[in-house]
N, C-alpha and C positions, 0 to 999 in steps of 0.2 A: 317328333314336332311337339312343342311346348304348347300349354292351353293358350298362350296368347299369341301363336303363330298359326297361319294357315296358307294355302295356296289358292290363288284366284288368278285363273286363266294362265297359269304357267308362271305369274310372277308372286313372290313371296309377300305375304300382308303380315304386319305385325300391329299389335297395339300399342299406341303411343304410351309411355310410362308416365307422362304428365296429365294429358287428359283423356287417356283409355281410347281414342278414336282408332278406328282400323285405318291404317296407312301403308301404302305401298312401300318396301323397304327402301327401293332406291330414293325415295322422295323424303324420307325420314329428317334428313338434315333442313331441308328446305321448310319442312312442316314446323320443325322446333324454332327456326330462325324467324318466321314469318306468320303463320296462321294458329299455331298453338296458343292455348291460353296463357301458357308460360313464356312465351317469346319476350326477351327483354325489350324494354321500350329502348329507344332511340336516345332518350334523354337522360336515363337514370340505368345504374347497374341493376342487374338481375338479382331479385331476392333469392337468398338461399333455401332451398327445399328441405324442411325439418322433418318431414314425414318420409317414412321409407317408402320404397315402390310397392310392397307388398300391400302397404296399408291403403296406397291410393287405388290400386287394382281392386279392392274389397269394396269401394264406394260404388253405389248404382251408377251406371252408364249414363241414364238420363240427365242426373245432374249435372254433369261434365259438358254434355251435348247444348244443353240450354244456354250456357254461358260461354259457348267455345266460339262463336261467330265473330270475328273481328271486324272492325276495332273493339275491343273489349271495353265496358265501363271500368275495368281495373286498370287499363293501361290509362284512362283520361284521368282518373283520381291520382295514378303515380306522377303521370305528367304536372297536373295541377300542384302536388305535394311538392314535386322538385323546383317548381316554378316559383311558389310561394315560401321555399326553405322551411316547412314544416315538418313535423315527424311523420313517417310513413309507417313505420313497423306497428304503430298502435292502431292503425285502421284495418289491419289484416291479420286474420287468425293465423294458427300455425300452419295450414296449408297454403297460405298465400291468397286465400279468397276473402273478399270484401263481405263484411257482416253487416245484416241490415239494421239500420238505426231509424230511431223515430224523429219528428221534426225537432226535438230538443237535443238531439244527438245521442239519446240513450240507446244500448242495443236492446233489440227486441227478442231475439232468438239466440241467446248465449250457447256458444259453442255448437252451433248449426250453420253448416256452409249452404248458402242460398244465393240466387242470381241477384244482381244489382240492379234497380231500376232507375229511371231518371230521377225521381224524387229522392231516392237514397244518394245518388250522386250529387245531387244539389244540398243535401244535408251533410255530407261528407266535406264537399268544398267548403261550405260554410264554417265548418269547424276546423279546417285546416287554415282559412283566413283570419281565425280569430287567435292563431297562435302568435307568439311574438317573434319578431324577427331577428335573426342572428345579426349581431352587431359586429362588423369587422374593424372598427376604427382603433379599439385597443390593442389588437394584434398588429395592425399595420403601424402603430406609433412604435410599438417596441421593436420591430424589426428596423424601422428606419432611425432607432436611437431616441424616439421620442416618448417615452414611457409615462409621462404624466404623474410621476411620483411611484409609478410602478417599477420596481427594481429588476434589471435583467439577470439571467443568471451568471453572467460575467461580473455585474456588480458586486454579488454577493460572495464571489470567490475570496479567499483570503489574500492579502497584498502579495504573499510569499508564492503564492501560485501565480498570480497575474504578472509577476515580475520576473519570472523565469527566463533566462536568456534564450533566444532563439538560435544562435548560431555561436561558433567557437570565438570570433571576436569580441562578443559580449560576455562572455564567460570569464570568471575572476577565480584565480587560484589553480592549483594543480599544474603547475607551470612543468613539472618534470614529466608530466603526461601530456599536456596539450599546447606545451610552449611552442612558438614558432622556428626555434632553433634545433631542438632535440626533443619535441614531444612525440613520442613512438604513437601513442593513440591519435594523435593530429594525424599523422601520416596514414594511419589505417582509415581514417575516417574521409580524408580528402580524396584518397584512392578508391574508395567504397569497396573494401577488402577486409572488413573487421572479422576477425577469426571469433569462435565462442569465448567469451570471456565473463570474469566476476570481477564486479567492483566491490571492494571491502573497505569501509570506512565508518567513522561515526556519522551521526546524524546530522543533515544540515551542510554537507560539504560537496554536493553536487552529483551524487550517484544517478538519481532520477533524471537530473537536467542533462547529462552527458547522454544517458540512454536516448531522452527524446531528441537530443541534438543529431545523434546517429540517425534517428527516424527521419528526420528532416533533411539530412544530407544524402542518404543513400537513395539509389534509385529501387530498392528492395521494398519488399511488403513488411509492414511493421505492426505486432500485436502486442499489447500491454498487459499482463495479468499481475496478479499479487497473491502470493501463499498464504495470505492471510485470510482470502476469501476464496480463492479459485480451487477447484477440485481436480484430480488426475482426468477426470472425464473432460473436463473444460480443455485441458492439454493436450488429451489425446484428439480431441475436436480440431486443435489447431495444428497438429502434425498431420492429418488428414488432408485439411486445407492446404498446407504448406506443400505437400507432395503433389497436389493437384497444380497448384500454382506453378510449380517448378516445371511440372511435365508439360503443361499447356502454355506458357508464356516465359518460361526460362527465368522468372524472378525467384529469387531467395527469400525466405521469409525470417525475420530476425523476431524472436520473441523474448521480450523483455518479463523478467520474474522477478518482481520486487519481493524483498523478505524471503530469498531462497532458503534461508535455514529453517523457515517453519515446516518445511516438508521433512518427513523423516526419510531414514537412509532408503528405504524400500521405494519410497515415492520418487526419490530423486533418480534412482536406477532406471525409471521409465524412461529418462531423456536419452540415455546413453545411445541406443540403436539409431536414433533420429539425427543425433549429432555427428555419429559416425559415418551415417550415410549421407550426409549434408542436406537433409532433408529441412532442417532448421539451423539456425545460429543463435545459439542462446545466449542473452546478457544478462547475468544474474547479479543481483544487487544484495548485500548483507551488512549488518553491522557487527556480526560476530566472526570469531577467527574460523575462516574455512576449513582448518586444519581439523578442528574438531566439531565442526557444525555441517560440513558440506562433505559428501562422500568421495572418498580419495579418487575412486574411477571417475567421478565427474570432474574432479580437479584436475586429472592428468590430460582431459580433453579440452580443456579452458586455459586461457591466460589470464592469470590473476593480477589485477592493477590495486595497489594501495593508495586509497586517498587519504590525505592527510587532514588534521583540523586547518582550517583557515586561519591565517595570522591576523593580529588586530589590525593591521595594515589593510589587508584584503577586505576585511569586514567593513573597515572605514570607507573604501572605494565603493563597495557595494552600496551602503546605506545614504552615502552623501549623494551618489547619482539619484538614488529614490527620493532624497529630500529635495533635490533640485527638481526632479519632475513634478512632485507634489506641489511645489512652490508655484511652478510655471502653471499649473493646473487649476488650483484653488485658492493662492494666496499671491494676488497679483502685484500687491504693495511691496513685496520683499525679494522679487525676481533678481532684483541686482545683488543679492547676497550670494556670496560664491558657495556656501553649502545649503542654500534654500532655507527650508524650514526651521533647522536647528544650526547653531553656532557649532563650531569647529571642536570645541571642547565637549558639548552635549554629545556630538556623534563619537567623539573617540570613546566616551564613557561607555557609550550603549556599546560600542565594538568589543570593549573589555569585559562587559557583563555577559555577552553572549558565549564566551569559552568556546571560540572556533565554530560554531555553529551558525551558519548563515541564516537558517531558517529562524532560529532565535532572533537574532538581530533585526531581521526584517519584522517579525511579530512584536518586538518591543517598539520598532519604530510606529507600527499601526497602531499599537494600543494609545502611545503619546498623541498621535495626531487626532485620533478619534475621541480622546480625552479633552481636547480643546475646543472648547463651545463657540468660538468665534474666530475667525481669520486674524492671528497677531499682526501687528504693525512692525515688528521686528523680531529677528530669529530667537526661537525658544533657547534659553540658557541652560548651563549644566545645573543652576539651582532649581531650575524650573523642572526639570527632569527628575531628579531626587525627589522633589517634593510630590510630583505626581506618581512616581512608582512607589513611593511610600504609602500612597492613599490606594493604590491599585492592586498591589501584592506586596509580600514581604520583599524587603530589598537585601540582597544577598549577592554579593559580587564573587561568582565561582571562579574568577580569575585573579581577582586581586588581593587585598589585605583581608577582607571579610572571611575568604575561604580558609586562609592558613591559621588566622587567628581563632575562628571556631574551633576547627578540627584540634588546634594545639590546647584549647580550653578544655575540650572534650577528653582528650587524652590525659591532662593534668588533673582532672576531677577525677578520672578513673584511678591514676596513681595514688590520690590522696584519698582514696575510699570514701567518695563523697557521691552516693547513687542520686541523691535528688540533683545535684549539679549536673551529674552525668546525663540524666534524662532529659534536663532542660536544654543543653547543647545539642543532644541527639535530636531532639524534636525540632529544634532551629534550624538544623541543617536539612533535615529530611522535608519539612513543611517548605522550605525556601528552595528546593528542586535540586539538592545535592544527590548525587548518584549514590544510591544505597549500597552498590557493590563497593564504592570506595570507602566507605564508613565500615562495611564488614572487612574489607582488607585491612584498615587500622587495626581493627579489633583482633585480628589474627596476631597481628603484629604486637599487640600489647599482650596476648596472651603469654608469648614468649619473653619478651624484653622485661615487662613489668612483674607479672606473676610466677613465671619460670618454674622451676622446681618445687616451691612452695604449694602450688595446688596444681597436678597433673591433669586434672579432669577440664582445665579451663580450655586448652588448646582444642580438643575434639569439639567442644561445644562452640567457638569460634568458627571453626571450619564447616560445621553444621549449619551455623546461621548463615555463613556465606553461600552454602547450596540453597537453601530455603529461600535466599534471596533472587538467585538464580531461578528456580522453578516457579516461585509464586509471583514476584516483583511487587511493587507499589501499586495500592497502598496496603495491601494485605500482609506484607512481609516486615511492616514497622514492629509487630509483636515480638518477632522474632529476633530482630536487632536490639529492641529494648531489655528482652530477657538476657541475651548475652551480656549486653553493657553492665547490667547490674551485677551479674554474677561476677564479672571481671573487677566492678568496683567493690564488692563485699569480699573477695578472696584475699587471701594472706599474698604478700608480696617478696619476691626475691630477685635480685639482680645479678646473682653469681654469674649464670650463663650469659649473659649481656656483657658483664666485665669481660668475663674469661675470653670471649670470643672477639671482643674488640682489642684485646691484648696480643691474640694470635695475629689478627689484621694489621695491627702496627708493626708486628715482628716482619711480615712478609713485606710490607712497603718500606721499612726502614731498616732492614737488615739483609744486604744483599747477599751476605755469606750463608745465611739460612734460605733465601727464596731461591737461591740457585744451585744449593748443594746437592749433590746425587742422592737418590733414594737408597738405604741401605741394600746390599745385595741379598740378604737374607729374607728382605721383605718384601721382593719383586715377586710379580707373578711369573710362572713358567709353564705356559701352556703347550710347548713343543719341545721336542728332544733336544735340539739345539741349545734351547733357553737353559736347560737343565744341564747339558754338558759343560756350558760355561759358568755354572755356578748359581743361577737365578733360583732362590728360594732354598739353598742349602744353609742347613743347621739352623733352619726356623723352628722355633720352640712352639709346638701347638698347644696351647693353654688347656684345653679339656683333657689332655693326658695328665696332668699334673695335678696335685691334691689342691683343692679349692681352686683351682685355675690360676694358682699364683707361680710364677717363674720369673728369674731375673733376665731380662733381654732388653736391648737397646731399639729403641723406636724413633729417635731423633734424626733427621737427616743429618748426615756427614758423619754420623757414628758408625763404627764397626762393631759386630756382635762379638 
């Protein structure tokens, strides 16, 4: 029998772990709920005990007995504190026992637990009454939409986030997937039978939006994670919850994993058994080619849906709707305009600038609306848009003439061996938002087309620059691109390979006799006995068997050996 247990008249008696009084075991619950010093007040939650039971048991028994007769002053003080909405924690020491205070509210016996007298109770009550009351008006106004100048969480969200479509009828684009006539993804969503799938497409085409539409349309549980911030431990927690959910309620769990390509192949393997067993339905989203960035085993268990860039007309539809919505909310004197805040030319110009990216189009719209200091009396024109964009950021049309004109000037500056102009156009593209991978691809082309055999070192450098852009990204990769661009500009130039290959292409396209002529039989591969028996590879002259590798042999199609 423990030191704090004894037998009294056949009944087991134990010490209360809170007040150390001897209580019959069968009455312990009633004692803790009612007569014990630590019994919770009916008006406030019980205060957590920070001391261990062993610490409490070492206190003199007399000190607990003196303050244990209910109702205690501690309970009165706590009820008073709750009634006046003052802080309670500062009144009690670690063990939860009130400390003695003087008439000025100062602590007399610091760190010593003592019983509370009526005078102490009045002093504590005075200190509570002096505390400022909590004001509910601000929070109430925010909940009711009356923030008195204080913005709510929804107010500070970007317009692109607030404007996300809530259902397929509001969704614009990807007609091959969500069209009413032949949209396979629409059929999956409407029948609540989506398989595991991966959305592959550039930014701003609707990958996340479609995943959230699935979340709203399905009767299943939906969890959203991003591979940029979530860990495998987070995913395993979702797996366990999904299994329990399926077993207890029969509901499936959809796990939307954004930027799935950020997980390495070993991390992606973790998903395989849970997808196979049906514990989760994975919806992955990636801007990278899944063939290279996603585990092939994971791809084999998912349907890959390719999302295309939005057309200029689709982008126009999106931002014209938003323009009308903004006009109806903020610009009452131009509500009659068919395009709202902006005229049609301005909206189509913005749709062109976005280069198929819906988020970019909406962000440009928001920038221009916020740059307007007052509500216009007429729709904003194209000239106004161009002027505002020139003041807010570099104007660079990635879809229109500026895109092609600038890359053309860059290419011709390299060809003309002018490194200064080359760097100027490179900076103009990169600082205006051009894709650095696009520039790197163009330099690989320049290394073969314009430099060619005159300097064989340029092609490996251009390929290395492309790899550097992939691994580092902007803005750190700008030096790698500048290094390669100057190398190409200063290198000797030769277009022999470029001209020779163009001549070969021309012959293939314009000389049917050559393009359809059979391959000479002595040049054909003969991997089987049958092919050897019918003469494939016969009389082929293996060049290394001859001096200096020189031998007379026909290689053109249509010619015999």
